C-alpha positions in Angstrom: -19.1 -152.2 34.6 -21.7 -154.8 35.7 -19.9 -157.5 33.7 -16.5 -156.7 35.2 -18.1 -156.6 38.6 -19.2 -160.2 38.3 -15.6 -161.4 37.8 -13.4 -158.8 39.7 -13.5 -156.8 42.9 -15.4 -153.6 42.6 -12.3 -151.4 42.7 -10.7 -153.4 39.8 -14.0 -153.4 37.9 -14.2 -149.6 38.1 -10.6 -149.2 37.0 -11.0 -151.7 34.1 -14.2 -149.9 32.9 -12.3 -146.6 32.9 -9.4 -148.1 30.9 -11.8 -149.7 28.3 -13.7 -146.4 27.9 -10.4 -144.5 27.5 -9.1 -146.9 24.9 -12.4 -146.7 23.0 -12.2 -142.9 22.9 -8.7 -142.9 21.7 -9.6 -145.5 19.0 -12.6 -143.4 17.9 -10.5 -140.2 17.9 -8.0 -141.9 15.6 -10.7 -143.0 13.2 -12.6 -139.8 13.1 -9.7 -137.4 13.7 -8.3 -137.9 10.2 -11.5 -136.6 8.7 -12.0 -133.7 11.2 -12.1 -130.1 10.0 -8.9 -128.7 11.5 -9.7 -125.1 10.4 -12.3 -124.6 13.1 -9.6 -123.7 15.7 -8.2 -121.0 13.4 -11.6 -119.5 12.9 -12.3 -119.4 16.6 -8.9 -117.7 17.2 -9.7 -115.1 14.5 -13.0 -114.2 16.2 -11.6 -114.0 19.7 -10.1 -110.7 20.8 -9.0 -112.0 24.2 -5.3 -111.1 24.8 
């Protein structure tokens, strides 16, 4: 945010920082998500007796 704050008003800088971080997380999720173990959710559901 400090770099954005040099060029934009603080409200815009905070919003821009949030957008950049969101985009980064979506990008990383797309890269890593393909290799993720999707069976972990099923294993958790099998161990859980909550109804």
